[in-house]
MIMARTI-486294 format. One line per 10 residues: number of its first residue (from 1); for each residue x, y, z of N, C-alpha, C, O. Coordinates in steps of 0.02 Angstrom, whole numbers. Atoms other than C-alpha are relative to their C-alpha. Layout:
NUM	X,Y,Z,X,Y,Z,X,Y,Z,X,Y,Z; ... .
END
This chain:
1	-58,-39,-19,514,-2286,-3679,55,-47,25,41,-100,53; -57,39,-22,687,-2351,-3643,47,44,41,51,104,30; -51,-34,-40,820,-2304,-3515,63,-43,-4,62,-102,12; -63,37,7,1001,-2352,-3547,58,43,22,54,104,22; -63,-35,-12,1177,-2308,-3495,21,29,-68,9,-1,-120; -16,-33,63,1246,-2187,-3624,66,38,4,88,59,58; -57,-45,8,1400,-2095,-3686,-22,63,-36,19,107,-51; 27,-57,37,1286,-1968,-3773,-10,59,48,-67,77,65; 2,-56,-48,1330,-1824,-3657,-34,61,-31,-64,101,6; 31,-57,33,1269,-1697,-3786,-76,0,13,-104,52,29 .
11	73,4,-13,1088,-1759,-3768,-15,11,74,-64,45,90; 11,-9,-72,1102,-1767,-3578,5,73,19,-37,100,55; -10,-71,-16,1169,-1589,-3568,-56,43,-29,-76,92,3; 56,-38,29,1033,-1526,-3685,-62,-6,44,-95,44,59; 58,10,-44,896,-1603,-3575,8,40,65,-39,72,88; -13,-36,-62,976,-1530,-3419,-6,75,-10,-31,111,34; 5,-72,14,988,-1358,-3500,-74,20,-4,-94,71,24; 71,-16,7,803,-1362,-3547,-34,2,69,-69,50,85; 35,6,-64,744,-1418,-3374,29,46,53,-7,86,83; -30,-37,-56,868,-1339,-3254,11,74,-17,-6,118,23 .
21	-17,-69,16,926,-1182,-3344,-60,39,-26,-75,93,1; 55,-37,29,776,-1131,-3449,-63,-1,43,-94,52,52; 61,3,-41,633,-1193,-3338,10,24,72,-31,62,98; -9,-13,-71,707,-1177,-3164,46,59,15,53,79,73; -42,-59,-10,827,-1031,-3190,67,-13,31,99,34,57; -67,16,-26,985,-1122,-3134,51,26,-50,44,15,-111; -51,-27,45,1139,-1036,-3204,39,-58,-32,46,-111,-3; -41,51,33,1244,-1132,-3330,61,-15,41,85,-72,41; -59,10,-42,1392,-1108,-3212,-15,-49,57,27,-90,75; 19,48,-52,1297,-1202,-3075,-17,-68,-29,-3,-120,2 .
31	21,64,31,1230,-1335,-3193,59,-40,-24,61,-101,-14; -58,35,26,1396,-1378,-3275,55,3,53,88,55,61; -44,0,-59,1504,-1429,-3126,68,-33,-11,107,-38,36; -65,30,14,1650,-1515,-3212,6,-73,21,60,-102,17; -2,70,-23,1603,-1688,-3145,-27,-50,-50,-21,-110,-40; 33,45,47,1515,-1760,-3297,46,-54,-28,24,-109,-42; -46,50,28,1671,-1848,-3362,15,-56,49,43,-107,29; -11,51,-51,1679,-1947,-3199,-63,-40,15,-62,-85,57; 66,29,-16,1495,-2000,-3202,-22,-52,-51,-1,-53,-108; 38,45,43,1392,-2141,-3272,-65,37,-16,-98,62,29 .
41	60,-37,21,1250,-2063,-3373,-54,-48,-25,-39,-98,-58; 58,37,25,1076,-2131,-3406,-40,46,-45,-45,106,-32; 40,-39,47,969,-2074,-3551,-65,-37,-14,-64,-95,-34; 66,27,16,783,-2104,-3571,-21,26,-68,-14,85,-84; 22,-19,67,714,-2104,-3747,-72,-23,-10,-93,-76,14; 66,18,25,539,-2104,-3818,10,-11,-74,13,38,-112; -22,14,68,576,-2191,-3981,73,21,-6,115,-3,32; -68,-25,9,731,-2100,-4042,11,66,37,67,92,37; -4,-66,-30,694,-1940,-3945,21,-2,73,-13,-34,113; -20,-4,-70,790,-1905,-3783,-51,41,40,-70,96,20 .
51	52,-33,-40,664,-1859,-3646,17,5,74,-19,38,111; -18,-3,-71,753,-1884,-3479,71,-24,10,98,-61,-31; -69,21,-14,922,-1909,-3399,13,1,75,-25,31,114; -26,-1,-69,1013,-1941,-3236,73,-20,-5,96,-48,-55; -70,21,-1,1193,-1967,-3186,16,-28,69,-18,-14,118; -23,30,-63,1285,-2066,-3052,74,15,6,114,0,-39; -70,-12,-17,1448,-2010,-2973,18,-49,55,-11,-47,109; -21,48,-50,1534,-2152,-2881,56,30,42,105,55,16; -49,-26,-48,1629,-2099,-2725,8,-52,55,-30,-52,103; -8,54,-47,1695,-2248,-2630,-60,-46,-2,-77,-73,-55 .
61	58,45,-4,1544,-2349,-2571,-66,37,-9,-119,9,4; 61,-40,10,1421,-2209,-2612,-10,16,-74,36,37,-108; 20,-19,68,1330,-2185,-2777,-42,63,7,-98,60,32; 36,-64,-4,1278,-2002,-2789,-39,9,-64,-11,20,-118; 45,-8,58,1128,-1990,-2905,-17,74,-7,-35,106,42; 14,-71,9,1104,-1819,-2980,-21,17,-71,-23,-25,-116; 19,-28,65,1049,-1710,-3124,-57,-39,-31,-58,-51,-91; 58,38,23,887,-1807,-3136,-51,48,-29,-73,95,5; 50,-44,31,767,-1725,-3258,-38,-36,-54,-13,-81,-87; 45,27,51,622,-1765,-3372,-32,60,-34,-54,107,-1 .
71	34,-54,36,552,-1653,-3508,-72,6,23,-104,-43,40; 68,-15,-22,387,-1571,-3463,-51,-45,-35,-99,-67,-4; 47,40,39,300,-1670,-3601,-6,-72,25,-54,-107,9; -1,70,-22,344,-1835,-3514,-6,-7,76,2,-62,103; 9,4,-73,316,-1791,-3331,-68,-31,14,-116,-24,-25; 62,32,-19,182,-1888,-3241,-10,-68,-32,-63,-98,-25; 5,64,35,217,-2044,-3344,34,-57,37,30,-115,17; -39,51,-36,324,-2135,-3216,73,-2,-22,113,-41,3; -68,0,26,483,-2094,-3312,51,20,52,106,-8,55; -46,-21,-52,564,-2004,-3166,16,-57,47,74,-69,64 .
81	-10,58,-43,538,-2155,-3054,40,-54,-37,82,-88,-7; -38,48,40,604,-2264,-3195,74,18,-3,117,-26,1; -70,-22,0,763,-2160,-3204,33,-15,67,90,-38,68; -29,14,-65,790,-2178,-3017,10,-75,9,63,-96,33; -8,73,-4,760,-2366,-3023,58,-24,-42,96,-68,-22; -55,19,44,881,-2380,-3169,67,21,32,116,-16,27; -61,-22,-33,1011,-2279,-3072,17,-46,58,75,-64,68; -12,46,-56,990,-2390,-2919,25,-67,-25,70,-97,5; -22,64,28,1008,-2546,-3027,72,5,-26,111,-41,-17; -68,-9,26,1165,-2476,-3110,51,6,57,108,-14,49 .
91	-46,-10,-57,1240,-2432,-2940,9,-64,41,60,-72,74; -3,61,-40,1202,-2600,-2860,61,-42,-20,74,-53,-79; -61,38,13,1362,-2701,-2843,61,44,-8,117,19,-4; -56,-48,5,1469,-2545,-2867,4,45,61,55,76,73; 3,-43,-59,1415,-2454,-2708,-46,-34,51,-84,-79,34; 43,28,-52,1329,-2492,-2543,-58,45,17,-110,22,42; 53,-49,-15,1226,-2333,-2525,-10,45,-60,37,59,-98; 16,-52,50,1138,-2214,-2643,-15,64,38,-46,62,91; 11,-66,-31,1134,-2029,-2601,-23,48,-55,-2,41,-113; 19,-52,48,1051,-1881,-2686,-21,62,38,-39,59,97 .
101	25,-63,-26,1009,-1700,-2655,-66,14,-34,-68,30,-94; 67,-7,29,821,-1684,-2681,-26,70,9,-19,100,63; 37,-62,-8,728,-1524,-2716,-55,-13,51,-89,-65,48; 47,10,-56,617,-1501,-2563,-69,-21,-24,-101,-63,8; 67,17,25,457,-1510,-2666,-5,-73,-23,-60,-99,-30; 0,69,25,509,-1685,-2726,17,-52,53,27,-110,36; -18,47,-53,546,-1765,-2557,-45,-61,0,-21,-118,6; 47,56,0,389,-1873,-2562,12,-49,-57,5,-109,-49; -16,42,59,435,-1937,-2736,57,-47,17,52,-107,4; -58,41,-16,604,-1999,-2673,-14,-45,60,12,-101,63 .
111	18,43,-57,533,-2065,-2508,-38,-62,-25,-27,-117,1; 37,56,28,415,-2174,-2611,46,-50,-34,27,-108,-46; -49,43,32,571,-2246,-2694,51,-27,51,103,-54,32; -42,30,-53,649,-2294,-2526,53,45,30,93,22,70; -50,-46,-27,754,-2140,-2488,-25,30,66,-85,38,76; 14,-32,-64,762,-2061,-2314,38,66,3,96,70,-16; -31,-66,-8,797,-1878,-2277,53,-2,54,43,-32,107; -53,-9,-50,960,-1840,-2187,24,73,-5,33,99,-59; -27,-67,-1,1021,-1669,-2134,-51,55,-14,-109,41,-30; 44,-58,6,949,-1495,-2147,-11,21,-73,20,-5,-119 .
121	11,-30,65,881,-1397,-2294,63,40,-18,92,74,25; -56,-40,24,1020,-1320,-2400,-18,29,-68,-61,4,-103; 11,-34,63,1026,-1204,-2549,46,-30,-53,106,-35,-42; -40,21,57,1084,-1274,-2716,-26,38,-60,-82,25,-84; 17,-42,58,1081,-1148,-2859,-65,38,11,-104,47,-36; 59,-40,-15,945,-1048,-2770,-63,-41,12,-117,-12,20; 57,44,-10,831,-1199,-2745,11,-40,65,64,-70,73; -9,38,-62,802,-1277,-2572,1,-76,-12,-41,-103,-48; -11,72,8,863,-1458,-2562,9,-32,69,21,2,119; -19,40,-58,885,-1596,-2434,35,-62,-25,17,-90,-77 .
131	-34,63,17,1005,-1743,-2440,-45,-58,20,-81,-56,69; 38,60,-13,926,-1914,-2448,46,-60,-14,90,-57,-57; -40,60,9,1001,-2089,-2435,-44,-62,1,-100,-61,26; 30,67,-6,955,-2271,-2456,53,-52,-12,102,-40,-48; -46,56,12,1044,-2437,-2449,-14,-30,-68,-70,-27,-94; 8,35,64,1074,-2532,-2609,-5,-75,12,-12,-114,-35 .
END
């Protein structure tokens, strides 16, 4: 599998629709927030097939990692951690801190990658989240 920066927003949006909208019930209005044109996008492929994505929104010295998803067929393979590591590598030198809003059930996953919880639980598209940060 490979993970690379991409301009292939069509594949990224398709993956996000499958995972967030179809699997998790997030509305398309919540999923498509109008920020994609300002983000750096990562795309994971298994051969030629897109299987995961993430995006980074740079805001001053903060790299906001978001829209991280992996197709069900490729979960448990380490691809999610690979996407986060690739996002951190892409952000290094462009920002001083990484931030993300983690679904509460995934806090341990992000803690294992060096993130620390900050702030209270909040609702994002009907799913409980917590903000997490780490230095780059």
